[in-house]
C-alpha positions as CSV (number, residue, x, y, z in Angstrom):
1,M,0.0,0.0,-0.1
2,N,1.4,3.4,-0.8
3,V,1.3,6.4,1.5
4,S,-1.7,8.0,-0.2
5,D,-3.8,4.8,0.1
6,W,-2.7,4.4,3.6
7,L,-3.7,7.9,4.6
8,K,-7.1,7.3,3.1
9,S,-7.4,4.0,4.9
10,L,-7.3,5.9,8.2
11,S,-10.8,7.3,7.4
12,R,-12.4,4.0,8.4
13,Y,-11.5,4.4,12.1
14,D,-13.6,6.2,14.7
15,I,-10.4,7.4,16.5
16,V,-6.9,7.9,15.2
17,Y,-4.2,8.6,17.9
18,V,-1.2,10.6,16.7
19,G,1.8,10.5,19.0
20,E,4.4,13.2,18.4
21,E,7.9,14.3,19.6
22,H,7.1,17.6,21.2
23,Y,7.9,20.8,19.2
24,N,8.7,18.9,16.0
25,R,7.0,20.8,13.1
26,H,7.2,17.7,10.8
27,H,4.9,16.0,13.3
28,I,2.4,18.9,13.3
29,D,2.4,18.6,9.5
30,A,1.6,14.8,9.6
31,A,-1.4,15.5,11.6
32,L,-2.5,18.2,9.2
33,T,-2.0,15.8,6.4
34,I,-4.2,13.0,8.1
35,M,-7.0,15.6,8.7
36,S,-6.9,17.0,5.2
37,T,-7.0,13.5,3.8
38,V,-10.0,12.3,5.8
39,M,-11.8,15.5,4.9
40,A,-11.2,14.8,1.2
41,E,-12.9,11.3,1.9
42,G,-16.0,13.0,3.3
43,I,-15.1,12.6,6.9
44,R,-15.5,15.4,9.5
45,P,-12.5,15.4,11.9
46,V,-12.7,16.5,15.5
47,L,-9.4,17.4,17.0
48,T,-8.4,16.8,20.7
49,M,-5.0,18.2,21.9
50,E,-3.0,17.3,24.9
51,M,-1.4,20.7,24.9
52,F,-4.6,22.4,26.3
53,G,-6.0,21.9,29.8
54,W,-9.8,21.6,30.6
55,D,-9.6,25.0,32.4
56,G,-8.7,26.6,29.1
57,Q,-11.6,25.2,27.0
58,E,-13.8,28.3,27.2
59,A,-10.9,30.6,26.0
60,L,-10.2,28.1,23.3
61,N,-13.8,28.1,22.0
62,D,-13.8,31.8,22.1
63,Y,-10.7,32.0,19.9
64,L,-11.9,29.4,17.5
65,S,-15.0,31.4,16.9
66,T,-13.2,34.6,15.9
67,S,-11.1,35.3,12.7
68,D,-8.8,37.7,14.5
69,R,-5.4,35.9,15.2
70,R,-3.4,39.0,16.3
71,D,-4.5,39.0,19.8
72,N,-2.5,36.4,21.9
73,A,-4.1,37.5,25.1
74,W,-6.4,34.5,24.8
75,L,-3.5,32.3,25.6
76,D,-3.5,33.6,29.2
77,R,-7.2,33.0,29.5
78,A,-6.6,29.5,28.1
79,R,-3.8,29.0,30.7
80,W,-1.4,27.9,28.0
81,H,1.7,28.7,30.1
82,Q,0.4,27.0,33.3
83,N,-0.7,23.8,31.5
84,W,1.7,23.4,28.8
85,G,4.3,26.3,28.4
86,G,6.8,26.7,25.5
87,S,6.0,28.6,22.4
88,F,2.4,28.4,21.1
89,D,3.7,29.0,17.6
90,N,4.8,25.4,17.4
91,Y,1.2,24.3,17.7
92,A,-0.6,27.2,16.1
93,P,-1.0,25.4,12.7
94,L,-3.2,22.8,14.3
95,V,-5.4,25.4,16.0
96,A,-5.6,27.4,12.8
97,F,-6.6,24.5,10.7
98,A,-9.5,23.9,13.3
99,Q,-10.4,27.5,13.1
100,D,-10.3,27.8,9.4
101,Q,-12.3,24.5,8.7
102,H,-14.7,25.2,11.7
103,L,-13.8,22.1,13.4
104,S,-14.4,21.2,17.1
105,L,-11.2,21.3,19.2
106,Y,-11.1,19.7,22.6
107,A,-8.6,20.4,25.4
108,M,-7.6,17.0,26.4
109,N,-5.7,17.3,29.7
110,P,-6.9,17.6,33.3
111,P,-5.7,21.0,34.6
112,K,-2.1,21.0,35.8
113,S,-3.3,22.1,39.2
114,L,-5.2,18.8,39.7
115,I,-2.3,16.7,38.6
116,R,0.0,18.6,40.9
117,R,-2.2,17.7,43.9
118,V,-2.1,14.0,42.9
119,V,1.8,14.3,42.9
120,K,1.8,16.0,46.2
121,L,-0.9,14.2,48.1
122,G,-1.2,10.8,46.4
123,L,-4.2,9.6,44.5
124,N,-6.4,8.6,47.5
125,Q,-6.2,11.9,49.2
126,A,-6.5,13.9,45.9
127,R,-9.9,12.1,45.4
128,E,-11.1,13.8,48.6
129,E,-10.5,17.4,47.3
130,A,-13.2,19.7,45.8
131,E,-11.2,20.0,42.5
132,W,-11.5,16.3,41.9
133,T,-15.2,16.6,41.8
134,Q,-15.2,20.0,40.1
135,W,-13.7,18.4,37.0
136,G,-15.9,15.3,37.0
137,M,-13.1,12.9,38.0
138,D,-15.3,11.5,40.8
139,R,-17.5,9.9,38.0
140,E,-14.4,8.1,36.5
141,E,-12.8,4.8,37.2
142,I,-9.0,5.2,37.5
143,V,-7.9,1.8,36.2
144,D,-4.4,0.7,37.6
145,D,-3.7,-1.7,34.5
146,P,-0.8,-4.1,35.2
147,A,0.8,-3.8,31.8
148,Y,0.5,0.0,32.0
149,R,1.9,0.0,35.5
150,S,4.9,-2.1,34.4
151,R,5.6,0.1,31.5
152,I,5.3,3.5,33.1
153,L,7.2,2.6,36.3
154,D,10.1,1.2,34.2
155,Q,10.2,4.4,32.3
156,L,10.1,6.5,35.4
157,R,13.0,4.6,36.9
158,R,15.1,5.0,33.7
159,C,14.2,8.8,33.2
160,H,14.3,9.9,36.9
161,G,17.0,7.4,38.1
162,G,18.1,7.5,41.8
163,G,14.8,7.7,43.6
164,S,13.2,5.3,46.0
165,E,10.1,3.3,44.9
166,E,8.1,5.7,47.2
167,D,9.2,8.6,45.1
168,Y,7.9,7.0,41.9
169,L,4.4,6.1,43.1
170,P,2.9,9.6,43.2
171,M,4.5,10.3,39.7
172,Y,3.0,7.0,38.5
173,E,-0.4,7.9,39.9
174,A,-0.3,11.4,38.3
175,S,0.4,9.6,34.9
176,M,-2.5,7.3,35.4
177,V,-4.8,10.2,36.2
178,R,-3.6,12.2,33.2
179,D,-4.2,9.4,30.8
180,E,-7.5,8.5,32.3
181,G,-8.5,12.2,32.1
182,M,-7.4,12.3,28.4
183,A,-9.3,9.2,27.7
184,K,-12.3,10.8,29.2
185,T,-12.1,13.8,26.8
186,V,-11.6,11.5,23.7
187,A,-14.6,9.4,24.7
188,Q,-16.8,12.6,25.4
189,A,-15.6,14.0,22.0
190,L,-16.8,10.8,20.1
191,R,-20.1,10.5,21.9
192,T,-20.9,14.1,21.2
193,A,-20.2,13.7,17.6
194,R,-22.4,10.7,17.4
195,L,-25.4,12.6,18.7
196,I,-25.5,15.2,15.9
197,E,-28.1,14.0,13.5
198,G,-27.5,14.3,9.8
199,A,-23.9,15.3,10.2
200,P,-21.0,13.7,8.2
201,R,-19.3,10.7,9.8
202,T,-16.8,12.0,12.4
203,L,-13.2,10.9,13.0
204,I,-11.6,11.9,16.3
205,L,-8.0,12.8,15.8
206,S,-6.2,12.7,19.2
207,Y,-2.9,14.6,19.2
208,T,-0.6,13.9,22.2
209,G,3.1,13.0,22.9
210,G,4.0,9.6,21.7
211,G,4.2,8.3,25.3
212,H,0.4,8.6,25.6
213,I,-0.3,6.1,22.8
214,Q,2.6,3.6,23.2
215,Y,1.6,-0.1,23.0
216,N,-2.0,1.2,23.0
217,L,-1.9,1.2,26.8
218,P,-2.1,4.8,28.2
219,V,-5.1,6.4,26.4
220,P,-6.3,4.2,23.7
221,K,-7.0,1.1,26.0
222,R,-8.8,3.4,28.5
223,V,-11.0,4.8,25.7
224,A,-11.8,1.2,24.4
225,R,-12.9,0.3,27.9
226,R,-15.4,3.0,28.0
227,F,-17.0,1.7,24.8
228,L,-16.7,-1.9,25.8
229,D,-14.1,-2.4,23.1
230,R,-16.8,-1.5,20.4
231,V,-14.8,1.3,18.8
232,S,-12.3,1.2,15.9
233,Q,-9.0,2.8,16.8
234,A,-5.5,3.1,15.2
235,T,-2.4,4.5,16.8
236,V,0.3,6.4,14.6
237,Y,3.6,6.9,16.4
238,L,5.7,9.6,15.0
239,T,9.5,9.5,15.3
240,S,12.5,11.3,13.8
241,Y,14.6,9.3,11.5
242,D,18.4,9.4,11.7
243,P,20.8,6.7,10.6
244,S,22.3,6.5,14.1
245,R,18.9,5.5,15.5
246,E,18.2,2.5,13.1
247,D,18.5,0.0,15.9
248,D,16.1,2.0,18.1
249,I,13.6,2.1,15.2
250,R,13.9,-1.7,14.7
251,T,13.2,-2.2,18.4
252,L,10.0,0.0,18.3
253,L,8.8,-2.1,15.3
254,Q,9.6,-5.3,17.0
255,E,7.9,-4.4,20.2
256,G,4.8,-3.1,18.4
257,I,5.0,0.5,19.8
258,A,1.9,1.4,17.7
259,D,-0.2,0.1,14.9
260,Y,1.8,2.4,12.5
261,L,5.3,3.9,12.8
262,W,5.7,7.1,10.8
263,L,9.4,8.2,10.3
264,T,9.9,11.9,9.8
265,P,12.8,14.3,9.5
266,V,14.5,15.4,12.6
267,S,13.3,18.7,14.2
268,Q,15.3,21.8,14.4
269,Q,16.0,21.0,18.0
270,G,17.7,17.8,17.0
271,L,17.0,14.3,18.1
272,P,15.0,14.0,21.4
273,R,16.7,12.6,24.4
274,R,16.2,9.0,25.2
275,C,15.9,7.6,28.6
276,R,18.2,4.6,29.2
């Protein structure tokens, strides 16, 4: 199958998860290519982005409804710097596409303040706080999946070496809450789209860091659980290609990091750091 046919084949899914290396413009372009292709197939995409928190959704909606892109004050109202940080310019093309095409765009992430409470207090105590209920997490099941736990704890040890097991637990719980929260957003986006009578068929394009789609565990498996596995999904893992990393890429393929591995040029920032 050639690339054009493969891109068209993505139209058959309910949800396509795109996992990026942060701030790689080639990865932004890949997501834009997927959305443009499915639109040409008569599918209406809905975009969900990890880079925005739930507490910024109202400001994001306001910005999408205007044609004025000169005022960046909306980023403060959207709490961009609190929830994500870095330059918005890197992700502006995705937001502009949604704006131009009048697409729905969902902020995927639980607010950073909520995640920080999980890190500080632990999951059990964070559940007792008002903010947990405020954002509807009291209605969510936080599933401690064994395969996910093994994978995430291993990565935490390799990326934050030197700590005790007690140090890793709150970070792990925060990771679990973030992924469960993002799954909540994706599921809500799909359910909402399905309620619109007479609308074109919808495809949810979930745009996050690659870690949130790896091995289908973090977000995709949690979304599938919400639909009792009656949802069609595909994961597309984007990674920079460099000849020095061919062994790493072979490992990703052999381990089944995602349904599809998309090799792109290296970003201007260079190759991302790999935890060992």
